[in-house]
N, C-alpha and C positions, 0 to 999 in steps of 0.2 A: 140159614146156615152162614156162618162167618168163615171167611177165608183165613187160613192159618197165619199168613203174613200180616193181615190186618189185625188179627187178634194180638199178635206179638207187638205190633206198633202201638195199639191202644193200651196195652199193659205198660209199656215203657213210658208213654206220655201221661197216663192217668193213674198210675199206681198210687201216687202220693195223694191225689185229690179225690180219689174214689170214695163214695159213701160206704162201699163195701170193704171190709178189711180182711182180705184173704192173706194167709201167711205167704211170705215170699217163696218159700220152698214149694208150696202148692202150685204157684204160678210157674215156677221154673220147671216143675214136672210136666205141666201141660205143654209148655213151650218145647221141651225135649221130646215129648211124644209127637208133637206136630212135625218137628224136624225129622224124626225117624220115619214117620208115615210118608213124608214128602220124598225122602230118599228111596223108600220102598216103592213108591209110585213111579219114580224115575227109572228105577231098575226094571220094573215090570214093563214099562213102556219101551225101554231099550231091548228087552228080550223079545217083545212082540215084533219090533222092527227087524231084529235078526231072524226070527222065525219066518217072517214074510219074505225076507231076502232069499232064504233057502228054498 
């Protein structure tokens, strides 16, 4: 499994030199999904902390 941040760094560094030619829009959609999932995970973690506090 690849960490989302590593995936985004690899894309930014290797998009031009990659032997695979993915459309830029496809890569941006994946990056957007990673960001949204990360925010969702952070919100879930914060809610867990709040629930434990109560």
